[in-house]
C-alpha positions in Angstrom: 0.2 -0.3 0.1 2.5 2.5 0.7 3.4 3.0 -3.4 1.4 4.2 -6.3 -1.6 6.1 -5.9 -1.3 5.7 -1.7 1.8 7.5 -2.2 0.4 10.1 -4.0 -2.3 10.7 -1.6 0.2 11.0 1.2 2.1 13.4 -0.5 -1.2 15.3 -1.3 -2.4 15.2 2.4 1.8 16.6 3.3 1.2 19.3 0.8 -1.8 20.5 1.9 0.1 22.4 5.0 1.0 25.1 2.2 -2.4 26.2 2.1 -3.7 25.0 5.7 -2.6 25.5 9.3 -3.8 22.5 10.6 -4.2 19.3 8.2 -5.6 15.6 10.6 -5.2 12.3 8.7 -6.8 9.4 10.0 -6.2 5.9 8.0 -7.0 2.5 8.2 -8.2 -0.8 7.1 -11.3 -1.8 5.9 -12.8 -5.4 4.5 -15.0 -5.1 2.1 -17.4 -7.3 0.1 -15.9 -8.5 -3.6 -18.5 -7.5 -6.0 -17.8 -10.7 -7.8 -18.6 -13.0 -4.8 -22.1 -13.9 -3.1 -23.7 -16.4 -1.1 -26.5 -19.0 -1.9 -29.2 -15.9 -0.7 -27.3 -13.1 -3.1 -25.3 -11.5 -0.1 -21.8 -10.3 -0.9 -18.9 -11.8 0.9 -16.1 -10.6 1.8 -12.8 -12.5 1.0 -9.2 -11.5 2.5 -5.9 -13.0 2.8 -4.4 -13.9 6.2 -0.6 -13.6 6.3 2.2 -15.1 8.9 2.4 -17.8 11.1 -0.6 -15.8 13.6 -2.5 -15.6 10.3 -3.1 -11.4 10.5 -6.2 -10.7 8.5 -5.1 -8.6 5.8 -7.5 -5.6 4.6 -9.0 -5.7 1.5 -8.9 -1.8 1.5 -7.5 1.0 3.5 -8.8 4.4 3.8 -7.7 8.0 4.6 -9.9 10.8 5.4 -8.5 14.2 5.8 -9.8 17.7 7.5 -7.6 20.5 6.6 -7.9 24.0 8.5 -7.0 27.0 8.6 -6.2 28.6 12.4 -8.7 28.5 14.8 -10.8 26.0 12.8 -11.8 28.6 9.6 -12.3 27.2 6.1 -12.2 23.5 6.8 -12.1 20.9 4.1 -12.7 17.5 4.3 -12.3 14.3 2.1 -11.9 10.4 2.5 -10.8 8.0 0.0 -10.6 4.5 -0.2 -8.1 2.5 -2.0 -7.8 -1.7 -2.9 -5.4 -3.1 -0.7 -3.4 -4.5 -3.9 -1.1 -2.9 -6.8 -3.1 -1.0 -9.2 -2.0 -0.9 -13.2 -3.3 2.2 -14.0 -2.6 5.7 -12.9 -6.1 7.3 -11.9 -6.7 10.5 -10.5 -7.0 10.7 -6.8 -10.9 12.0 -7.3 -11.6 8.5 -8.5 -11.2 6.8 -4.9 -12.9 9.6 -3.3 -15.8 8.5 -1.2 -18.1 10.5 1.4 -16.8 10.9 4.7 -20.2 9.0 6.1 -19.3 5.9 3.9 -16.2 5.0 5.5 -17.8 5.9 8.8 -20.6 3.6 7.8 -18.1 0.7 6.3 -15.4 1.1 9.1 -17.9 1.3 12.1 -16.4 4.8 13.1 -17.3 8.1 13.3 -14.5 10.2 12.0 -13.8 13.8 13.2 -16.6 13.6 15.6 -16.1 17.3 16.8 -16.7 19.2 13.3 -19.7 20.2 12.0 -19.9 18.8 8.3 -22.3 20.6 7.1 -19.9 23.5 7.1 -17.1 21.5 5.3 -16.1 22.3 1.9 -15.1 19.3 -0.3 -11.3 19.0 0.0 -11.4 16.9 -3.2 -12.8 19.7 -5.3 -9.9 22.0 -4.3 -6.9 23.1 -6.0 -5.0 22.0 -3.2 -6.1 18.2 -4.1 -4.0 18.0 -7.3 -0.9 17.7 -5.2 0.7 14.7 -4.9 1.4 13.7 -8.6 4.9 12.7 -8.9 6.9 10.1 -10.8 8.1 8.1 -7.5 4.2 7.1 -7.6 4.9 5.8 -11.1 7.6 3.8 -10.2 5.6 2.3 -7.4 3.2 1.1 -9.6 5.2 -0.1 -12.3 7.6 -2.7 -9.3 3.9 -3.6 -8.1 3.5 -5.0 -11.4 6.6 -6.7 -11.4 5.3 -8.4 -8.2 1.8 -9.3 -9.5 2.9 -10.7 -12.9 1.0 -13.7 -13.4 2.8 -15.1 -16.1 6.7 -15.1 -17.7 4.8 -12.9 -20.8 3.3 -10.2 -18.3 6.6 -10.1 -16.2 9.0 -9.7 -19.4 6.1 -6.5 -20.2 6.2 -5.2 -16.9 9.9 -5.4 -17.0 10.4 -3.5 -20.0 8.0 -0.7 -18.5 9.8 -0.6 -15.2 13.2 -0.3 -17.6 12.0 2.4 -19.8 10.6 4.7 -16.9 14.1 4.3 -15.1 15.9 6.4 -17.6 17.3 9.4 -15.8 16.8 7.7 -12.1 19.9 7.4 -10.0 21.8 4.4 -10.6 21.0 2.8 -7.3 17.2 2.9 -8.4 18.1 1.7 -11.6 20.0 -1.3 -10.0 17.0 -1.9 -7.8 
C-alpha cells in the first residue's frame, strides 16, 4: 500500500500544509465485500488473505480521511479516500478513490472527526490543493507492483520492459533495484 496511488495521496496530504494551518489525517483498514462473490442468498461476501504464522487478516482496502483547516478552525475542508490493498495498474486521478466521509464511517464502524460540524466544510477533493501528490516516484512504485503481481512470464517480461523504460534518468542505485 505504501507505493503508487497511496503514496500520491500521502504526498497530497503533506502538501496541504501549504494552504492550511492544520491537517488531520486518519488512516485505517477496511474489509469490504468482493463485488464478484455472493452467497446462496445473493449477499456479498468479504474475502481476504491471512498472512504470517499468526494468520493476521490482511484488509481488502485502506482508507484515509483528511481534514484541513486554517487557524482557529476556519475554512475547513474534508475528503475521504478508499483504495484496494493491492497493486493498481492504471494511474487514476485521486478523485477516483474519493468517497463520502459518511461511507467510511459506516463501513469502518467509526465516526471520523466527530467534533466537527460537517455541514460547513468544503469538499477537499474539489479544491486546487487536491491536485497535489502527482509524481514520478508514485509511477515507479506502480511499475514495481506490476512486476510483483505478474501472473505469467509474458506479463513479467512486459512489466520489466515498462519498468526499465521508466528508469531513464533515475540515479544508478534506483535503476539497479
